[in-house]
C-alpha positions, -999 to 999 in steps of 0.1 A, spaced: 137 513 -596 141 480 -614 125 462 -644 136 426 -646 132 400 -673 130 366 -657 136 333 -676 129 306 -649 138 278 -673 173 292 -678 174 309 -643 183 341 -661 175 375 -647 178 404 -671 180 441 -661 160 465 -683 160 502 -677 172 498 -641 184 526 -618 200 524 -584 213 549 -559 247 547 -541 241 573 -514 228 600 -537 246 589 -569 223 574 -596 236 545 -616 220 527 -646 224 490 -649 220 467 -680 227 431 -686 219 399 -668 227 374 -640 222 337 -646 223 310 -619 244 280 -628 256 249 -610 290 264 -603 277 298 -591 264 329 -610 273 342 -644 274 380 -646 271 401 -677 265 436 -664 273 471 -674 267 503 -654 272 540 -657 261 573 -644 232 587 -664 248 621 -667 284 634 -666 277 664 -642 302 668 -614 273 669 -590 274 631 -593 307 631 -574 292 651 -545 262 627 -546 286 598 -539 294 613 -505 270 604 -477 245 632 -472 255 635 -435 289 648 -448 280 665 -481 250 685 -470 222 695 -494 233 695 -530 206 720 -540 220 751 -556 255 738 -556 274 753 -585 295 728 -604 316 728 -636 333 700 -654 323 664 -656 323 633 -634 314 598 -645 314 563 -632 314 535 -658 321 498 -657 313 462 -663 313 428 -646 315 397 -668 321 361 -659 315 334 -633 312 341 -596 321 309 -577 341 296 -548 373 300 -569 366 328 -593 351 363 -596 338 380 -627 362 401 -646 354 437 -640 365 472 -647 353 502 -626 364 536 -639 359 569 -620 369 600 -639 367 637 -637 385 665 -656 390 701 -647 359 702 -625 349 726 -597 322 732 -571 310 759 -548 283 756 -521 259 785 -517 267 807 -487 303 795 -486 329 820 -498 354 796 -514 353 770 -542 373 739 -550 388 741 -584 409 722 -609 396 688 -598 410 659 -617 402 623 -608 414 592 -627 408 560 -608 403 524 -620 396 492 -602 403 463 -626 403 425 -626 413 409 -660 416 373 -650 387 363 -628 412 356 -599 404 378 -570 441 383 -561 447 397 -595 425 427 -588 444 460 -588 435 496 -580 450 525 -599 445 560 -586 465 576 -614 457 611 -605 438 631 -579 443 668 -577 423 698 -565 430 735 -557 416 758 -530 427 794 -535 464 791 -544 469 758 -526 472 727 -547 471 691 -535 478 660 -555 479 623 -548 484 590 -567 485 554 -557 486 518 -570 475 487 -551 479 452 -564 480 416 -552 452 426 -530 443 393 -512 476 375 -506 502 402 -501 490 436 -510 516 458 -526 511 496 -522 528 524 -541 516 559 -533 526 595 -533 511 627 -517 522 663 -525 507 696 -518 495 723 -494 461 726 -476 451 757 -457 429 741 -430 409 773 -425 397 771 -461 382 736 -457 351 749 -439 349 779 -462 347 756 -493 329 725 -479 301 722 -454 322 706 -427 304 707 -393 329 720 -368 320 735 -334 350 758 -337 370 766 -368 404 751 -376 434 771 -387 468 760 -399 489 751 -430 494 714 -438 522 705 -463 530 671 -475 556 656 -499 556 619 -492 562 587 -512 558 551 -500 561 517 -514 556 485 -493 541 451 -492 521 438 -462 542 408 -455 573 430 -451 552 452 -427 542 421 -407 577 408 -405 594 442 -400 615 437 -431 623 473 -434 647 468 -463 616 461 -484 598 492 -473 606 524 -492 594 556 -475 606 591 -481 595 627 -477 582 650 -451 549 663 -437 545 695 -417 518 715 -399 523 751 -389 502 779 -373 476 753 -363 450 764 -338 419 746 -325 396 759 -297 371 734 -282 336 742 -270 350 748 -235 372 776 -249 404 756 -244 429 763 -272 456 740 -287 482 759 -307 508 740 -328 534 765 -340 554 739 -359 552 701 -364 575 683 -387 575 646 -396 601 629 -418 596 594 -432 623 568 -439 620 530 -445 621 518 -409 604 546 -390 586 579 -388 607 607 -373 591 635 -354 617 661 -360 598 690 -343 566 695 -324 562 729 -307 528 735 -291 510 753 -263 477 748 -246 464 766 -215 494 772 -193 515 744 -209 542 746 -235 558 715 -252 587 707 -274 586 670 -285 609 651 -307 612 613 -313 606 584 -336 578 559 -343 587 524 -352 564 499 -368 540 526 -380 527 505 -409 523 475 -387 501 496 -364 481 512 -392 474 480 -413 479 450 -391 468 460 -356 503 457 -342 520 476 -314 529 512 -321 565 515 -309 583 547 -303 608 568 -283 602 604 -275 618 634 -258 598 661 -241 610 695 -230 587 721 -214 591 753 -195 558 747 -178 534 718 -179 500 721 -162 484 687 -157 449 704 -156 453 713 -192 449 677 -201 421 668 -178 383 672 -183 369 706 -173 333 693 -169 316 699 -136 309 665 -121 275 654 -110 259 622 -101 248 613 -136 281 622 -154 301 606 -126 283 573 -130 285 574 -168 322 584 -170 343 557 -186 373 542 -168 406 555 -180 427 528 -198 463 530 -210 461 520 -247 471 484 -252 487 491 -286 513 515 -272 549 504 -266 570 535 -263 592 555 -240 594 592 -231 624 611 -217 611 643 -200 626 675 -188 602 700 -174 611 732 -156 578 736 -138 549 711 -134 516 724 -120 496 697 -104 466 705 -82 480 728 -55 516 716 -60 544 733 -79 571 708 -90 604 722 -103 632 708 -125 614 675 -132 633 649 -151 629 612 -157 619 584 -181 585 568 -187 578 535 -204 544 525 -217 537 489 -225 510 463 -219 486 489 -205 512 499 -179 532 531 -174 565 525 -157 584 555 -142 622 554 -139 642 579 -119 616 606 -121 631 634 -100 616 668 -91 622 696 -66 592 702 -44 586 711 -7 621 728 -7 637 694 -13 639 667 -39 616 637 -45 626 607 -67 600 582 -80 603 547 -94 573 525 -100 544 517 -122 507 522 -128 487 495 -146 452 496 -160 452 461 -174 428 447 -148 393 461 -142 406 480 -111 439 499 -119 467 494 -95 500 512 -87 533 504 -70 557 532 -62 591 537 -45 597 573 -34 628 588 -20 624 622 -2 655 642 3 656 673 25 619 681 20 601 705 42 581 684 67 552 707 72 546 713 35 549 676 27 525 664 54 499 691 49 497 693 11 498 656 2 466 638 12 483 604 14 510 617 38 483 634 60 467 600 65 500 582 71 514 607 97 489 634 106 509 646 136 539 654 114 523 685 102 532 703 134 569 697 130 590 723 114 622 712 97 633 688 70 629 651 63 648 624 46 626 594 38 621 563 17 585 553 10 573 521 -6 535 523 -14 511 502 -34 474 501 -38 444 505 -60 433 535 -81 399 550 -88 393 537 -123 377 569 -135 398 596 -117 431 576 -114 436 588 -78 447 565 -50 420 547 -30 435 555 4 417 526 21 437 502 -1 472 516 5 499 492 17 536 500 23 564 511 45 580 545 54 614 551 69 620 587 79 648 608 95 640 642 108 665 670 103 668 705 119 634 703 136 613 724 159 578 717 171 548 739 168 529 722 196 501 748 198 487 734 165 483 699 179 455 688 202 474 656 209 507 674 220 488 699 241 471 671 259 503 652 264 521 683 277 493 688 302 497 653 316 535 652 315 543 687 329 580 680 332 583 680 293 585 713 276 578 705 239 595 737 228 627 722 240 622 688 225 650 680 201 640 656 173 671 661 151 683 629 135 653 610 149 645 579 128 611 563 126 599 533 108 562 527 101 540 504 79 505 509 67 480 484 55 443 487 46 438 520 64 459 512 95 493 527 103 517 509 127 546 528 141 575 506 152 588 516 186 616 542 184 637 560 209 643 597 215 658 617 243 645 648 261 673 663 281 682 634 304 649 615 299 648 585 276 616 580 257 603 551 237 572 555 215 552 530 195 517 521 185 492 526 157 465 548 142 439 545 115 432 566 85 399 573 104 421 592 129 416 568 158 449 560 176 465 537 202 500 547 212 522 539 242 550 561 256 576 546 279 597 572 297 628 566 319 625 596 342 650 609 368 632 614 402 637 652 401 610 655 374 583 639 394 568 670 409 567 688 442 560 658 464 590 639 450 613 669 453 604 672 490 616 637 495 648 644 475 656 675 494 662 655 525 688 633 509 724 640 507 737 647 471 755 614 472 723 595 481 703 614 455 728 604 428 724 568 436 686 567 428 676 548 397 654 565 370 617 559 374 597 543 346 565 561 336 540 548 310 516 570 291 487 557 269 475 579 240 441 568 227 410 584 213 415 603 181 437 632 169 410 658 175 399 644 209 428 625 224 427 607 258 460 606 278 465 583 308 497 580 328 509 561 359 528 590 375 513 582 409 527 547 406 560 563 397 560 584 429 552 552 449 581 536 431 604 564 442 593 561 478 600 524 477 635 532 464 641 557 491 630 533 518 652 505 504 681 529 501 678 541 537 674 506 550 705 495 533 723 526 546 712 519 582 722 482 579 756 493 567 758 517 597 747 490 621 773 466 608 799 493 613 787 499 648 788 462 657 823 460 644 833 489 666 817 473 696 835 440 691 868 458 687 861 482 716 874 460 746 901 485 751 890 520 759 910 550 751 909 568 784 924 599 769 891 606 750 858 618 762 830 593 754 797 607 740 767 584 742 753 574 707 716 566 700 709 530 691 704 518 655 666 515 658 664 551 669 686 562 639 664 544 614 633 559 628 647 594 626 659 590 590 626 577 577 605 602 597 627 630 583 624 616 547 587 614 547 581 646 567 570 630 601 570 658 627 568 636 658 599 640 679 618 614 699 609 612 735 
């Protein structure tokens, strides 16, 4: 409500019996404002119409103070002040705003506790008309809930050029009493004891320039027996947290907490705390984490996803203001269906990127070491990792990790251990922070150790065994086998590698997709004895010396289709023909050699040994016919 006296000739506006509300706080104004060439001349006074402490509660927005009806108050509270002088481009009116209360108290209806011994003595003053000369004095602020007393004081001056702050906090607050004395809207109650005894003195230029010699911090702050339960029933318990302040940093001396299945013990330091708080600078720090058990699910949302929530869910971003490191040592990490043991390593957070350095953990009965980074700086987050797998169980690794299933699905039928180095990069789902498998790129070099094959679990191996009956997969020795493969945009390429089955040399190479379609080639260097009954009948008619001279027969096998429905084609019939050609060639060469020998005998046979009986020999043509007929099973006899 306002009653104004207006003098248009003098551009003078006078306040007469005027009232205004700041939130619910009534103020009475008197005086005038005059428009002049240089600006506006102020000559105003203001005050609260009464000194009831309910005026203080009225100053707080109703959303936070609740209804003031039936609130019991004692003591006084007043706001008084004046503004006098020219407001222009260079000056402000001189002013004095005083907020005072002495030995006041209040208690809300239906709340069991009251706030007592309230003392407020605050002034905001400008005595020169120069804005930078404004200063704020909070000479005293105290209150008491039950037996807990809290006190604060502060002074701020040089407010526009280089603000200088001098402040102190001291006292104890039982957090459980806050909602019992004030209508705080909490879904679940808070418990815990907060204690503070802190002093600070600094100027903003020293904060900006990290001139810690000009910053005077001292004291401690602690929180104990803290418990908070969210609306999903998940509890956070902080048994002890202790912070100590010194000029250059904030020291987290102790932080012991549990939530869900997780326990944590954290210590460390925060640098540039004031630069972060007041100047939007980086928050720098270095922390150490120890935990007996750390369950990743304790720090993830528990909401059941649906189409609406999934589309509205915000992308996860690493805060741009963080520049810190974390040394971690965790006995057990629970992540999805994995149990990671004895995890150690270092993590750096900077420029919206997390860098992992020598992160090592025992898993799959072996050890995995990680180095790499995850960045959320761009719209689509990306990652780049180097993994070293040492003596891990093959079957566990390739059945429990979705990425490894895609890279080498057939490896899940191998029992044994694996040494491997993996370089992998790709994009992440911006909301779930899981790898987008279709974008994976990288290389894998692996060496198998102490292996056996469970071929019955593989459709591909069963089909291969059916087509290459001379290979018994149970006898296949893959020990020390090394394989090198690369993967790019959903396709895996296996570089040709060699292995040996008994006296058969095998070379395998090809590719498959994450969609399970495959295209592989096997090249086998097979001794003739493995080519089946027909080949063995041929070999049986050779002398051991002739059989030993035969070259191994090349056999090619093509493996196509997909891992659930493979197609195997071989050229075994071509191999048998190859064997037959070898045998014919060998026998021809043998007969030619025999013919050459016979001709030599003939030329040297002018002189007969009459002392010996001569037995007629068949001619060379007849010998050749007999040999070939015998080799290929011709039953026709010589006439």
